[in-house]
C-alpha positions in Angstrom: -67.2 -40.7 15.5 -64.7 -43.8 16.8 -64.4 -46.2 14.2 -63.4 -49.5 15.3 -62.0 -52.4 12.8 -61.9 -56.2 13.7 -64.0 -59.3 14.3 -67.5 -59.5 14.7 -68.0 -62.9 15.8 -70.3 -65.6 17.8 -69.4 -66.7 20.7 -69.7 -70.3 22.1 -69.0 -70.2 26.2 -67.9 -73.3 27.5 -67.3 -74.0 31.1 -65.2 -77.1 32.3 -63.7 -78.3 35.8 -60.2 -78.0 34.5 -58.4 -77.2 31.1 -57.4 -80.6 29.8 -53.5 -81.4 29.3 -52.1 -82.9 26.1 -53.9 -86.6 25.1 -56.6 -86.3 27.7 -60.3 -84.7 28.0 -62.3 -83.0 29.9 -66.3 -82.4 30.4 -68.6 -79.5 29.8 -70.4 -78.2 32.8 -72.5 -75.4 30.5 -72.3 -73.8 27.1 -74.0 -71.1 26.0 -74.1 -68.8 22.7 -73.6 -65.2 22.6 -72.8 -62.3 20.3 -69.1 -61.6 20.5 -65.8 -60.7 18.2 -63.5 -58.4 19.9 -64.0 -55.5 17.5 -67.7 -55.7 17.9 -67.7 -56.0 21.8 -65.9 -53.0 22.0 -68.2 -51.1 19.3 -71.1 -52.3 21.5 -69.3 -51.0 24.9 -68.8 -47.4 23.1 -72.0 -47.2 22.0 -73.6 -48.3 25.2 -71.9 -45.7 26.7 -73.4 -43.0 24.5 -70.3 -42.2 22.2 -71.3 -42.6 18.2 -69.1 -45.6 16.7 -68.8 -47.4 13.2 -67.7 -51.1 13.0 -65.9 -51.9 10.2 -66.1 -55.9 9.8 -66.4 -58.9 7.4 -69.4 -61.2 8.3 -70.9 -64.3 6.6 -74.1 -64.4 4.5 -75.4 -65.7 7.3 -75.4 -62.2 8.9 -77.6 -59.9 7.3 -81.5 -59.9 9.2 -79.9 -61.9 12.2 -80.5 -61.6 15.5 -76.7 -60.0 16.1 -77.4 -57.9 13.0 -80.7 -56.5 14.8 -79.0 -55.9 18.1 -76.1 -53.7 16.6 -78.7 -51.5 14.8 -80.8 -50.8 17.8 -77.7 -49.5 19.2 -77.3 -46.8 16.3 -73.8 -48.4 15.5 -73.2 -47.9 11.9 -72.2 -51.1 10.2 -69.6 -50.9 7.7 -69.7 -54.5 6.8 -68.3 -56.4 4.0 -70.7 -59.8 3.6 -69.2 -62.7 2.1 -72.1 -64.6 1.3 -70.0 -68.3 1.0 -68.6 -67.8 4.4 -69.5 -68.2 7.9 -69.4 -65.4 10.2 -66.4 -65.7 12.8 -66.9 -68.1 15.6 -65.3 -68.2 19.0 -65.4 -71.3 21.0 -64.0 -70.6 24.5 -63.5 -72.6 27.3 -63.0 -71.3 30.9 -62.0 -73.7 34.2 -62.9 -73.4 37.2 -59.9 -71.0 38.3 -61.6 -68.7 35.4 -58.1 -69.8 33.0 -59.0 -69.9 29.4 -58.3 -71.4 25.9 -60.0 -70.0 22.8 -60.3 -71.4 19.7 -61.5 -69.1 16.6 -62.8 -69.9 13.4 -61.8 -66.9 11.0 -64.7 -67.5 8.6 -65.4 -64.2 6.3 -62.7 -62.5 8.3 -60.2 -63.9 6.4 -61.3 -61.8 3.1 -60.1 -58.8 5.0 -56.4 -59.4 3.6 -57.6 -58.6 -0.3 -59.8 -55.4 0.5 -58.7 -51.7 0.6 -58.0 -50.1 4.0 -60.1 -46.9 4.8 -58.4 -43.5 6.0 -60.1 -42.8 9.3 -60.2 -40.1 11.7 -59.8 -41.7 14.9 -60.1 -45.6 15.0 -59.2 -48.3 17.4 -58.1 -51.6 15.4 -58.8 -55.0 17.5 -58.0 -58.4 16.2 -58.3 -58.8 13.1 -56.1 -59.5 9.9 -52.5 -58.1 10.4 -52.1 -56.7 6.6 -55.4 -55.0 6.8 -54.5 -53.8 10.2 -51.2 -52.4 9.1 -52.3 -50.5 6.2 -55.3 -48.9 8.3 -52.8 -47.7 10.9 -50.6 -46.2 8.3 -53.8 -44.2 6.8 -55.5 -43.3 9.7 -54.9 -39.7 11.5 -55.3 -41.2 15.0 -55.2 -45.1 15.9 -55.3 -47.3 18.9 -54.1 -51.3 18.6 -54.6 -54.4 20.5 -53.1 -57.6 18.7 -54.9 -59.7 21.3 -54.8 -63.6 20.5 -54.4 -62.7 16.6 -50.7 -61.4 17.8 -49.5 -64.8 16.6 -50.4 -64.1 13.2 -48.2 -60.9 13.1 -44.8 -61.0 11.1 -41.8 -59.0 13.0 -42.4 -56.5 10.2 -45.7 -56.1 10.5 -45.6 -55.7 14.1 -42.9 -53.1 13.5 -44.8 -51.5 10.9 -48.0 -51.0 13.0 -46.3 -49.8 16.1 -44.7 -47.0 14.2 -48.3 -46.1 13.2 -50.1 -46.1 16.4 -51.0 -43.8 19.2 -52.0 -45.8 21.7 -51.1 -49.2 22.3 -53.1 -51.9 24.7 -51.8 -55.3 25.4 -52.1 -57.8 28.6 -49.1 -58.7 30.5 -48.5 -61.8 28.2 -48.9 -60.2 25.1 -46.1 -57.5 26.2 -43.6 -59.9 26.9 -44.6 -61.8 23.0 -44.4 -58.3 21.4 -40.9 -57.8 23.0 -39.8 -61.0 22.4 -40.6 -60.7 18.7 -38.7 -57.4 18.4 -35.7 -58.2 20.3 -36.6 -55.3 23.0 -37.1 -54.8 26.6 -40.4 -53.5 27.6 -39.4 -49.9 28.6 -37.8 -49.8 25.4 -41.1 -51.0 23.4 -43.2 -48.7 25.8 -40.7 -45.8 25.0 -41.6 -45.5 21.3 -45.6 -45.4 21.7 -47.2 -42.2 23.2 -49.7 -44.1 25.2 -49.3 -47.8 25.9 -51.9 -49.6 28.6 -50.8 -53.2 30.0 -53.7 -54.9 31.5 -52.9 -57.7 34.1 -56.2 -59.4 34.6 -57.3 -59.6 38.5 -54.3 -57.8 39.1 -54.9 -54.6 37.4 -53.2 -52.4 34.8 -50.5 -50.2 34.2 -50.4 -46.9 32.3 -47.3 -46.1 30.5 -47.3 -42.5 29.4 -44.8 -39.5 29.2 -41.8 -41.6 30.7 -43.9 -42.6 33.7 -45.7 -45.6 34.8 -48.5 -45.4 36.8 -51.2 -48.5 38.5 -54.6 -48.7 38.2 -56.4 -51.2 40.6 -59.4 -53.9 39.3 -62.7 -52.6 40.4 -63.9 -55.5 42.9 -67.0 -57.4 42.1 -68.5 -60.7 42.2 -67.2 -61.8 38.9 -69.0 -64.6 37.0 -67.0 -64.9 33.8 -63.8 -62.8 32.8 -64.5 -63.4 28.6 -64.6 -59.9 27.2 -63.3 -57.8 30.3 -60.5 -56.3 28.1 -63.1 -55.3 25.7 -64.7 -53.6 28.0 -61.9 -51.9 29.4 -60.9 -50.6 25.7 -64.3 -49.5 25.4 -64.6 -47.5 28.4 -60.6 -46.0 28.2 -61.7 -45.0 24.3 -64.9 -43.1 25.0 -63.6 -41.4 28.0 -60.2 -40.6 25.9 -62.9 -39.1 23.1 -64.4 -37.0 25.7 -61.3 -35.4 26.7 -60.4 -37.1 29.6 -56.8 -37.5 30.9 -55.3 -40.7 30.1 -55.0 -42.0 33.8 -58.6 -41.1 34.5 -59.4 -43.2 30.9 -57.8 -46.5 32.5 -59.9 -45.7 35.4 -63.2 -45.5 33.4 -61.8 -48.8 31.6 -61.5 -50.7 34.8 -64.9 -49.6 36.2 -66.3 -50.4 32.4 -64.7 -54.1 32.5 -66.1 -54.5 36.0 -69.7 -54.6 34.8 -68.8 -57.0 31.8 -67.3 -59.9 34.4 -70.3 -59.8 36.5 -72.5 -61.6 33.8 -72.1 -63.9 31.3 -71.5 -62.6 27.9 -69.5 -60.3 26.8 -72.0 -57.7 25.8 -74.4 -58.3 28.5 -74.0 -56.2 31.1 -72.2 -53.1 29.4 -72.9 -49.6 31.4 -74.4 -46.3 29.9 -72.4 -43.2 30.6 -74.4 -42.8 34.0 -74.1 -46.4 35.7 -70.6 -46.2 34.9 -70.4 -42.8 36.7 -72.1 -43.8 39.8 -69.7 -47.0 40.1 -66.9 -44.8 39.3 -67.4 -42.3 42.3 -67.7 -45.1 44.7 -64.2 -46.2 44.0 -62.1 -43.6 42.4 -64.2 -40.2 43.3 -64.7 -37.6 40.8 -64.5 -37.8 36.8 -62.9 -34.3 36.2 -66.3 -33.0 35.9 -67.6 -35.2 33.2 -70.9 -35.7 34.4 -72.7 -36.4 31.0 
């Protein structure tokens, strides 16, 4: 069982011609509402790929009985939810321009309560965007932990970041987050990755890099007709963690992550086009060949 800690949210996805500069405005060409939240996206990806998953989140009083609630239950995801009756479920407002550059505004809502709740001790946990103090305590108590700071990196103090990086087995971050963490810690990138057994750095359309065993290895992006980049990183992590749990080599896990992410970007919405294991394998074989005998 993979446990995923972090936000379950409602995504408002906006399309704009360009992201406005300071003191200027733009117009919206498209606006759609989808199920989202980094942790929930990853949990849905894992469940769709066929691996048992528990989602640990805080949601508002508007969530129980909602369409989103029923969707998660239909996938067999175990909901370890704290329901905050007088709060709203977290909401993301994501603006994407014609170059696929993005700006996100995030309303924490019910997630803010996590800083005051007890952290569970977990066997295999991935910590996505969530309250930093809660994630730090989860990492300290869990047997095997992976972590991606995402847009919540700005909420971590240097002390919290040092603590959580010292307790994890896998770090996921994009190249911008890597640079920001290096700046916060006063470390070079090679020093940061040397302290963590497995580090995966994603670089958007330029692929990803795996750092492990003192080596770095490049994994190309899987080329598809991309419609929207939102949720690609969450799909990557879902694919990687599922493959890792099934015993794949870390490099193959990165490739599974890249293939899973390629499905996400083909449609609007972070959870609308996630593949099952069979669909993922079909595309994997076309791009990378056989997956070490992992046929089911």
